[in-house]
C-alpha positions in Angstrom: 45.1 30.0 35.3 45.6 29.1 38.9 48.9 29.8 40.7 50.8 27.0 42.3 50.6 26.7 46.1 54.0 28.1 46.8 53.2 31.3 44.6 49.9 32.2 46.3 50.0 34.6 49.1 49.3 32.9 52.5 46.2 33.8 54.6 46.4 35.1 58.1 44.9 31.8 59.3 47.8 29.8 57.3 50.6 32.0 59.1 48.9 31.4 62.5 48.8 27.4 61.9 52.2 27.5 60.7 53.4 29.3 63.8 51.6 26.7 65.9 53.1 23.8 64.1 56.4 25.5 64.6 55.9 25.8 68.3 54.6 22.3 68.6 57.6 20.8 66.5 60.1 22.7 68.8 58.3 21.5 71.8 58.3 17.9 70.9 61.9 18.1 69.9 62.8 19.3 73.4 61.0 16.2 74.8 63.1 14.0 72.3 61.0 13.2 69.6 62.8 13.5 66.1 61.0 14.8 63.0 60.4 12.4 60.2 58.2 14.5 57.9 56.1 17.6 58.1 52.9 18.3 56.1 52.4 14.9 54.7 49.5 15.4 52.2 47.7 12.7 50.2 44.5 12.3 48.6 43.0 11.1 52.0 44.1 13.9 54.2 47.2 15.8 55.8 49.5 15.0 58.8 50.9 18.1 60.3 53.8 16.4 61.9 55.2 12.9 61.9 57.6 12.3 64.7 59.7 9.4 65.8 59.8 8.4 69.9 62.2 5.4 70.2 61.1 2.9 67.8 57.3 4.3 67.4 55.8 6.8 64.7 53.7 9.7 66.2 51.4 11.1 64.0 50.7 14.7 65.3 47.7 17.1 64.8 48.3 20.6 65.6 45.2 22.8 66.5 45.2 26.5 67.4 42.5 28.4 68.8 42.4 32.1 69.8 40.1 31.1 72.8 38.0 28.4 74.3 34.5 30.0 73.3 33.7 27.1 70.8 35.0 24.0 72.7 38.7 24.8 72.6 41.3 23.5 70.0 41.3 19.9 71.0 37.6 19.7 70.5 37.9 20.8 67.0 39.5 17.4 66.1 36.1 16.3 65.0 35.3 12.6 64.1 35.7 13.4 60.4 39.1 14.9 60.9 40.1 11.9 62.8 38.9 9.6 60.0 41.0 11.6 57.4 44.0 11.5 59.8 43.8 7.7 60.0 43.4 7.5 56.3 46.5 9.7 55.8 48.5 7.5 58.2 47.5 4.3 56.6 48.6 5.8 53.1 51.9 6.9 54.9 52.6 3.5 56.4 52.2 1.6 52.9 55.9 2.8 52.6 57.0 0.3 55.2 57.2 -3.2 54.8 56.6 -3.9 58.5 54.9 -0.9 60.0 56.0 0.3 63.3 54.1 0.9 66.2 52.1 4.1 66.0 50.0 6.4 67.9 48.0 9.7 67.1 48.8 12.8 69.4 47.2 16.3 69.5 48.8 19.4 70.3 46.3 22.0 71.1 46.9 25.7 71.6 44.2 27.7 73.4 45.2 31.4 73.5 48.7 30.6 74.3 48.5 27.9 76.4 49.7 24.3 75.0 48.2 21.0 75.9 50.0 17.7 74.4 47.5 14.9 74.3 49.2 11.6 73.6 47.2 8.9 72.1 44.3 11.3 71.7 42.9 9.1 68.6 42.2 5.6 68.6 42.9 3.5 65.4 
């Protein structure tokens, strides 16, 4: 029998990822964005953060890497990951009769250096 997600112990990778999302969220809120939803999951994929900036929705992918040895955090947002993000966003937007303007941002942490890439993914 499989335990529900909330009862399973979290891995070190999940804990580090959660800390990165927390840091990204705090940064975005300091920049004036408002949290709409966190960890939106659907059959198509997952969106780490959905933020609002003015009248626009911002779908945010947060990536964290210990170093840049393998291309860095931003480079880890592969074409297949981008496709899953776009599908998840399309599913999320089905809630809206008139979808607002949207963009996809990436917040990349390499070591402890944060980079915010606005409009990082074309959809």
